[in-house]
C-alpha positions in Angstrom: 119.1 85.0 -69.1 117.8 84.3 -65.7 114.8 82.5 -67.2 117.0 80.5 -69.6 119.3 79.5 -66.7 116.3 78.5 -64.5 114.8 76.4 -67.3 118.2 74.7 -67.9 118.6 73.9 -64.3 115.1 72.4 -64.0 115.7 70.3 -67.1 119.1 69.1 -65.8 117.6 68.3 -62.3 114.7 66.4 -63.9 116.9 64.2 -66.2 119.9 63.6 -64.0 121.2 63.8 -60.4 124.2 66.0 -61.2 122.8 68.8 -59.1 122.2 66.8 -55.9 125.7 67.5 -54.6 125.3 71.2 -55.3 121.8 71.2 -53.6 123.3 69.5 -50.5 126.1 72.1 -50.3 123.7 75.0 -50.7 121.3 73.5 -48.0 124.1 73.8 -45.4 124.0 77.5 -45.9 120.2 77.9 -46.4 118.9 75.7 -43.5 120.4 77.9 -40.7 118.7 80.9 -42.3 115.4 79.1 -42.1 115.9 78.3 -38.4 116.9 81.9 -37.8 113.7 83.1 -39.5 111.5 80.7 -37.4 113.4 81.4 -34.1 111.4 84.5 -33.0 108.1 82.7 -33.5 109.3 79.5 -31.7 110.6 81.5 -28.8 107.4 83.5 -28.5 105.3 80.3 -28.5 107.5 78.6 -25.9 107.6 81.7 -23.7 103.8 81.9 -23.9 103.5 78.2 -23.0 105.9 78.6 -20.1 104.0 81.6 -18.7 100.7 79.9 -19.1 102.0 76.7 -17.4 103.5 78.8 -14.6 100.2 80.6 -14.1 98.2 77.4 -14.1 100.6 75.7 -11.7 100.5 78.7 -9.4 96.7 78.7 -9.3 96.6 75.0 -8.8 99.2 75.2 -6.0 97.1 78.0 -4.3 93.9 75.9 -4.7 95.7 72.8 -3.2 97.0 74.8 -0.3 93.5 76.1 0.5 92.1 72.6 0.2 94.9 71.3 2.5 94.1 74.0 5.1 90.4 73.2 5.0 91.1 69.5 5.3 93.3 70.0 8.3 90.6 72.1 9.9 88.1 69.4 9.3 90.4 66.8 10.7 90.7 68.9 13.9 86.9 69.1 14.1 86.6 65.3 13.4 89.1 64.7 16.2 87.1 66.8 18.6 83.9 65.1 17.5 85.5 61.7 18.0 86.5 62.6 21.6 83.0 64.0 22.2 81.5 60.7 20.8 83.8 58.7 23.2 82.6 60.9 26.2 78.9 60.5 25.2 79.3 56.7 24.8 80.8 56.5 28.2 77.9 58.6 29.6 75.3 56.4 27.8 77.0 53.2 29.0 77.0 54.6 32.6 73.3 55.6 32.2 72.2 52.0 31.4 74.2 50.8 34.4 72.5 53.3 36.8 68.9 52.2 35.8 67.4 55.6 36.6 66.0 58.5 34.5 68.8 60.7 33.2 69.3 63.9 31.3 72.6 64.8 29.5 73.5 68.5 30.0 76.3 70.4 28.3 78.7 72.7 30.3 78.1 76.4 29.6 80.5 78.2 32.0 82.5 77.8 35.2 82.4 80.1 38.2 85.9 81.1 38.9 85.3 82.8 42.3 87.8 81.8 44.9 86.8 78.8 47.1 83.6 78.3 45.0 83.3 75.4 42.7 80.1 75.9 40.7 79.5 75.2 37.0 76.5 76.1 34.8 74.8 73.7 32.3 72.3 74.2 29.5 69.4 72.4 31.1 66.9 74.0 33.5 63.4 73.9 34.8 62.0 73.6 31.3 63.4 70.1 31.3 62.2 69.3 34.8 65.5 70.0 36.5 65.1 71.0 40.2 67.5 71.8 43.1 69.2 69.0 45.0 69.3 66.6 42.0 72.4 64.4 41.8 74.8 65.2 38.9 77.3 62.6 37.6 79.8 62.0 34.9 81.0 58.7 33.4 83.3 58.1 36.4 81.4 59.2 39.5 79.6 61.9 41.5 80.1 65.5 40.2 77.8 67.4 42.6 74.2 68.5 42.8 71.9 71.1 41.3 72.2 74.2 43.4 69.9 76.5 41.5 67.6 75.7 38.6 66.6 78.4 36.1 64.3 78.1 33.1 67.1 77.7 30.5 70.1 76.7 32.7 71.1 75.3 36.1 74.0 75.9 38.5 75.8 72.8 39.7 77.7 72.8 43.0 80.6 70.4 42.8 81.4 68.1 45.6 84.7 69.9 46.1 82.9 73.2 46.9 83.7 74.2 50.6 79.9 74.6 51.2 79.2 71.0 50.0 79.1 67.8 52.1 78.1 64.4 50.9 77.4 61.3 53.1 79.7 58.4 52.0 80.7 55.0 53.1 83.8 52.9 52.6 82.9 50.3 50.0 85.2 47.7 51.6 83.6 47.6 55.0 80.6 50.0 54.9 82.1 52.5 57.3 80.0 55.7 57.2 81.4 59.2 57.2 81.0 62.6 55.5 83.1 64.0 52.6 83.5 67.8 52.7 84.6 69.9 49.9 88.1 71.5 50.2 87.8 74.2 47.6 90.3 72.3 45.3 89.0 70.3 42.4 91.3 67.3 43.2 90.6 66.9 46.9 87.9 66.0 49.4 88.3 66.1 53.2 87.1 63.4 55.6 87.2 65.3 58.9 85.0 63.2 61.1 86.9 59.9 61.3 88.6 58.9 64.6 92.2 57.8 64.6 91.4 54.1 65.0 88.8 54.1 62.1 89.0 51.1 59.7 90.0 53.0 56.6 93.0 52.5 54.3 94.6 54.4 51.5 93.1 53.3 48.2 89.6 52.6 49.7 86.7 53.5 47.4 84.1 55.9 48.8 80.6 55.5 47.6 77.4 57.4 48.4 75.6 56.0 51.4 72.1 57.1 50.5 71.7 59.0 53.7 70.3 62.5 53.5 68.0 61.7 50.6 69.9 63.6 47.9 72.3 61.0 46.5 71.1 57.5 46.0 73.4 54.8 47.4 76.1 53.1 45.4 77.6 56.0 43.3 81.4 56.2 43.4 82.6 59.4 44.9 86.4 59.3 45.6 89.5 57.3 46.4 91.2 57.7 49.8 94.7 59.2 49.6 97.7 58.2 51.6 97.7 59.4 55.2 99.6 58.9 58.4 97.6 58.1 61.6 98.4 60.4 64.6 98.1 58.8 68.0 98.1 62.1 69.8 95.0 63.4 68.1 91.4 62.1 68.3 90.7 62.6 64.6 93.0 61.8 61.7 93.5 64.1 58.7 92.3 62.1 55.7 91.8 63.4 52.2 90.4 61.7 49.1 90.6 62.3 45.3 87.3 62.5 43.5 86.5 59.9 40.9 84.8 62.3 38.6 86.9 64.3 36.2 85.7 67.7 37.6 88.2 69.8 35.5 87.7 68.0 32.2 83.9 67.4 31.8 82.0 68.8 28.9 78.8 66.8 29.4 77.1 65.8 32.7 74.3 63.5 33.8 71.5 64.9 35.8 69.7 62.1 37.6 66.1 61.6 38.7 66.1 59.1 41.6 62.3 59.2 42.3 60.2 56.1 41.9 58.0 58.0 39.4 60.3 60.1 37.2 59.1 63.2 35.6 58.3 63.1 31.9 60.7 65.0 29.7 58.7 64.5 26.5 55.3 66.1 27.3 54.4 69.1 29.6 53.0 67.8 32.9 50.0 69.6 34.4 49.7 70.8 38.0 47.0 68.2 38.8 48.5 65.3 37.0 51.6 63.2 37.5 54.0 63.0 34.7 53.7 59.8 32.6 56.1 57.1 33.6 58.9 56.2 31.2 61.4 53.4 31.2 64.3 54.2 33.6 66.8 53.8 30.8 65.0 56.0 28.3 67.1 59.1 27.7 65.3 62.5 27.0 64.7 63.1 23.3 65.4 66.8 23.6 61.8 68.0 23.9 61.2 70.6 26.6 59.1 70.0 29.6 57.3 72.8 31.4 58.7 74.7 34.4 57.9 72.5 37.4 61.1 72.8 39.4 61.0 71.5 42.9 62.2 74.0 45.5 65.4 73.3 47.5 67.9 74.9 49.8 71.6 75.5 49.5 73.4 72.2 50.3 
């Protein structure tokens, strides 16, 4: 009977459309059952896709955070390199103006002993450095080489209490001596009479006396002061032109007429080959030939 009914329904559906309404009615009941049957599979697939997408996004987020951190670190390094490049450009520009043989040295350490202003740089007698050499930065005189070692040198700053430098007022040529005060931002001028022709704001430059510092290097700017008529000498201070507390690179100067060669080792019986005054050292080491000197 089931077979006969099925055949009859197939023939009826094939020859006419009488069963379309019945099929539509039955589909309303059957289609939800189909969706219910497929629902577990669809939910499992969607859940798997969501978990996979979350895991992928989490990994990508972690990777992007790491890349952002690395990029920020590199930007900090680039900022430091940019500032270093600016300082080196200023030193190189100053070296061409000086017209003397120069050597760029990097700061290694600072002596923090009270009332002692000494720094250590990474160039020594292997590069031809010797005591009593002038040391500059891009702004002015820093000090002089106090002790030269094979791989490093000690630089006594002009503000050290044991240091004195002959200077002259650039405006009128008045000669005097600037003595270190022990403070990085002050020099003392103790040997000027009360009626000396010096004014606040005057530029002090090296006078060339004493033989250590060639003439014409900027040293300091005279601070404001009040003349005292009841005292023979006036208390005058000056602010150094060099950035003594911010330097990372310094210029060691050779002021001799025949500068030492920093590209080939000189022998004890031969003079070093002459180079152009503006030629900077290439980084090759010279032999130990330090000149002896005394404490300034």
